[in-house]
C-alpha positions in Angstrom: 113.2 81.9 132.3 110.3 81.1 130.0 107.0 83.0 130.5 104.1 80.6 130.5 100.8 82.3 129.5 97.4 81.1 128.3 98.1 82.0 124.8 95.0 80.8 122.3 96.0 77.6 120.2 94.7 79.8 117.2 97.7 82.0 117.7 100.1 79.4 118.5 99.4 77.2 115.2 99.3 80.2 112.8 102.1 81.4 111.0 103.3 85.0 111.7 102.5 87.7 109.4 105.7 89.0 107.6 105.3 92.8 107.6 106.8 95.0 104.9 110.5 95.4 105.0 111.7 98.3 106.8 114.3 101.0 105.3 112.2 101.7 102.3 112.6 105.7 102.8 114.6 106.9 99.9 114.3 104.0 97.6 112.1 103.4 94.3 109.2 102.0 96.3 107.2 99.9 93.6 106.5 97.3 96.1 103.6 97.9 98.4 101.2 99.9 95.7 101.5 103.1 97.5 100.8 106.7 95.8 104.6 107.3 95.0 103.7 110.9 94.0 102.4 111.6 97.8 99.1 112.9 99.1 97.9 116.3 98.0 99.2 119.6 99.3 95.7 120.2 100.6 96.0 117.4 103.1 99.4 118.6 104.0 98.1 122.1 104.6 95.1 120.5 106.7 97.7 118.7 109.0 99.7 121.7 109.6 96.6 123.5 110.8 96.1 121.1 113.3 96.6 122.7 116.9 97.9 121.2 120.2 94.5 121.4 121.6 92.8 119.6 118.7 95.3 116.7 119.4 94.6 116.5 122.9 90.7 116.1 122.4 89.2 112.7 121.5 87.9 112.8 117.7 84.3 113.8 116.8 83.0 111.8 114.0 79.5 113.2 112.8 80.6 116.2 110.8 83.4 114.2 109.1 81.2 111.0 108.5 78.4 113.3 106.7 81.2 114.9 104.4 82.8 111.5 103.7 79.3 109.8 103.1 78.5 112.7 100.4 81.9 112.0 98.8 81.0 108.1 98.6 77.4 108.9 97.5 75.8 107.4 100.4 73.9 108.3 103.8 76.0 108.6 107.0 74.1 105.6 108.4 75.7 103.7 105.5 79.5 104.6 106.2 81.5 103.6 109.2 85.1 104.9 109.3 88.0 102.4 110.4 91.7 102.6 111.4 92.8 101.7 107.9 91.6 99.2 105.4 92.9 96.4 107.5 90.7 97.5 110.2 87.8 97.5 107.9 88.4 93.9 107.1 88.9 92.9 110.8 85.7 94.0 111.9 83.8 91.3 109.9 85.4 88.9 111.9 84.5 90.4 114.9 81.0 90.6 114.0 80.2 87.5 112.1 82.9 84.8 112.4 83.2 82.4 115.4 85.6 79.8 116.0 85.3 76.9 113.4 83.0 78.9 111.4 83.4 78.9 107.6 85.0 82.0 105.6 85.5 81.8 101.9 88.4 83.5 99.9 90.0 83.0 96.4 93.6 83.1 96.3 96.1 84.4 95.4 94.4 87.4 97.2 95.3 90.0 99.9 96.8 87.9 102.9 94.7 89.8 105.6 91.4 87.6 105.0 93.4 84.5 106.0 95.4 86.2 108.6 92.3 87.4 110.6 90.6 84.3 109.7 93.3 82.1 111.5 93.5 84.4 114.5 89.7 84.0 114.7 90.1 80.1 114.5 87.8 80.0 111.6 88.0 77.5 108.8 89.1 78.8 105.4 87.8 77.4 102.2 90.4 78.8 99.4 89.6 78.5 95.8 92.2 79.6 93.2 92.3 81.8 90.6 93.3 80.0 87.1 96.9 80.1 85.8 95.6 82.6 83.5 94.6 84.7 86.7 91.0 84.2 85.7 88.3 84.1 88.5 86.5 80.7 89.1 83.0 82.0 89.1 81.1 78.4 88.8 83.4 77.2 91.6 82.8 80.0 93.8 78.9 79.9 93.3 78.8 76.2 94.3 80.8 77.0 97.5 78.5 79.8 98.3 75.8 77.2 98.5 77.3 76.0 101.7 76.6 79.3 103.4 80.0 80.5 104.6 79.9 83.2 107.3 81.8 85.6 105.0 83.2 85.5 101.6 85.8 88.1 100.7 86.5 89.3 97.2 89.2 91.9 96.6 87.7 93.9 93.3 89.7 94.2 91.4 92.1 91.8 93.2 95.6 91.9 94.6 97.9 90.4 93.5 96.4 89.3 90.1 95.0 92.8 89.1 91.8 90.5 88.2 88.4 92.4 87.9 85.1 90.7 88.3 82.2 92.3 86.4 79.1 93.6 87.6 76.9 90.6 86.3 79.2 88.0 88.3 79.0 90.1 91.4 75.3 90.4 91.0 74.8 86.7 90.7 77.1 85.8 93.7 75.0 88.3 95.9 71.7 86.6 94.8 73.4 83.1 95.5 74.3 84.0 98.9 71.5 85.8 101.0 72.9 84.4 104.3 76.5 85.2 103.7 78.1 88.6 104.3 79.8 89.2 101.0 82.7 92.0 101.3 84.0 93.5 98.4 87.4 94.9 99.2 87.6 98.0 96.9 91.1 99.2 97.8 91.8 99.4 94.0 88.2 100.2 92.7 89.5 103.8 91.7 91.8 102.4 89.0 89.0 100.2 87.6 85.9 102.2 87.7 83.7 99.4 88.9 82.1 99.5 92.5 79.4 97.6 94.4 78.4 100.9 96.5 75.2 101.6 94.3 74.0 98.4 95.2 74.0 98.2 99.0 70.3 99.1 99.2 69.4 96.2 96.9 71.6 93.8 98.8 71.8 93.8 102.6 74.4 91.0 102.4 76.8 93.3 100.6 79.6 95.1 102.4 81.9 97.5 100.7 85.5 98.0 102.5 87.4 101.2 101.3 90.7 102.7 102.0 92.5 106.1 101.8 95.7 104.4 101.2 96.0 104.3 97.4 94.6 106.9 95.5 94.5 109.6 98.3 97.9 108.7 99.1 97.3 108.7 102.8 98.6 105.2 103.9 100.9 106.6 106.5 97.4 108.1 108.4 95.5 104.9 108.4 92.0 105.4 107.0 89.5 103.0 105.9 85.7 102.7 105.7 82.8 100.2 105.5 79.9 100.9 103.1 76.6 98.9 103.6 72.9 99.2 104.0 72.1 101.0 107.4 70.6 98.2 108.9 73.2 95.7 108.2 76.1 98.0 109.1 74.4 98.9 112.4 75.5 95.2 113.6 79.0 95.7 112.2 79.3 99.0 114.1 78.4 97.3 117.3 82.0 95.6 117.1 83.7 98.8 116.5 85.5 100.8 119.4 84.2 104.2 120.0 87.3 106.4 118.5 88.9 104.1 115.9 90.1 107.0 113.7 92.7 109.7 114.8 92.0 113.3 114.1 95.0 113.8 111.7 93.5 111.1 109.4 90.0 112.8 109.4 91.4 116.1 108.8 93.7 115.1 105.7 91.0 112.8 104.4 88.3 115.7 104.4 91.0 118.2 102.9 91.8 115.4 100.2 88.3 115.0 99.0 87.4 118.4 98.9 90.3 119.1 96.4 89.5 116.2 94.3 91.7 117.1 91.3 95.1 115.5 92.9 93.0 112.4 93.2 91.6 112.4 89.9 95.0 113.5 88.2 96.8 110.4 90.0 94.1 107.9 88.8 94.2 109.3 85.4 97.9 109.1 85.1 98.3 105.7 86.7 95.9 104.1 84.3 98.0 105.7 81.4 101.1 104.6 82.9 99.9 101.0 83.3 99.1 100.7 79.9 102.4 102.3 78.7 104.4 100.1 81.3 102.8 96.9 80.5 103.5 97.6 76.8 107.1 98.1 77.5 107.5 95.1 79.3 105.6 92.9 76.8 108.2 94.4 74.4 110.8 93.2 76.2 109.6 89.5 76.7 108.0 89.9 79.8 104.4 88.5 80.3 102.2 91.0 81.8 98.8 89.9 83.2 95.6 92.4 82.4 95.3 94.6 85.4 92.4 97.2 86.8 94.8 98.4 89.6 97.8 100.8 90.1 100.1 97.8 89.8 100.7 95.0 87.2 101.4 91.4 87.9 104.3 90.3 85.6 106.1 87.1 84.7 109.8 87.5 84.3 110.5 83.8 83.9 113.7 82.1 84.9 115.7 85.2 84.8 113.2 86.7 87.5 115.4 86.3 90.6 118.5 87.7 88.9 116.3 90.8 87.7 114.9 91.5 91.3 118.3 91.4 92.8 119.9 93.8 90.1 116.6 96.2 90.6 117.2 95.8 94.8 121.0 96.8 94.4 119.8 100.0 92.5 117.2 100.9 95.1 114.1 99.8 93.3 111.6 97.8 95.2 109.3 95.4 93.7 107.2 92.7 95.2 108.4 89.4 94.5 105.7 86.6 94.3 107.7 83.5 93.5 106.7 81.8 96.6 103.0 81.6 95.8 102.9 82.3 92.0 106.0 80.8 91.0 109.6 81.6 90.0 109.9 84.9 88.2 106.6 86.3 89.1 106.6 89.8 90.7 104.0 92.5 91.3 105.3 96.1 90.2 103.6 99.2 91.6 102.7 101.8 88.8 104.8 104.9 90.1 105.9 107.8 88.2 107.0 107.7 84.6 110.7 108.1 85.9 110.3 105.4 88.3 109.2 103.0 85.7 111.9 103.9 83.2 114.5 103.0 86.0 112.9 99.5 86.0 113.2 99.3 82.4 116.7 100.5 82.3 118.0 97.7 84.6 116.1 95.2 82.4 117.8 96.5 79.3 121.2 96.2 81.0 120.7 92.7 81.7 119.9 91.9 78.0 
């Protein structure tokens, strides 16, 4: 017997989100831009120290927020902790977006912007990166004149690796004073470019952060929103009272207190990104410039066969043939040993 319930039209009419494949443990995971070296020992020790009584309590946020605000260089009133980076994006829809209102994105990009927009019943205006994966600044500036409720920009962008410079970002902020401009900075640790210093100049600027990448805490789900205090107060009204769990708080505090592990991972990733890009180029693979912990590569017509060979050897990459074209894949910058394993598979087919 079919169950008939009053499901919203926006839910019925949207495509379901394809979650990451299961069974990834033990494989070479170069498909979801995780920190493949793992989190710091300091974070692990903090988790082991948690007592049963602490886990039986609801989390307290005042002291962790003060310490993490210092880490980001902002005031506590300018920082909102969230249940992962995805939650840091969802809250903008709860705050600003109503059914049939207008949001602006530039694709290909992180799919959660469109995912949340479709659930909210919003109208999505999607511009495109060029075939060279360049950001269409002039087209975006024109689109901002229509006053979308929210403009989402991953900077640097996933999956293209594209970094939009500070002058362009400032121009967009000035062009859109009535639009919430959300800079998704999941990968900014690898680019060195952040809009955080501008939040007091631009009340329409919001920064989304995550501890899933450089800090290696994807399994604990901790994100953050940074903005001018008065603007962030509006977003805070849309949040539940206990969005972040005690384990995520303990591990993140330990990770930022012992910053050497994060700094070493960022340094090694940037070095290996350049080395791996050169190795792929030498083998005839087109690699696009990246400011992230991954590279976007075009393996050409041989791509599907290469991806199958990699999968048979337990090496996972993120194929992007459906949205970018045959042979495209995003490859996480893992350890040098993991990247050498990819190169060996390429060399076997030559």
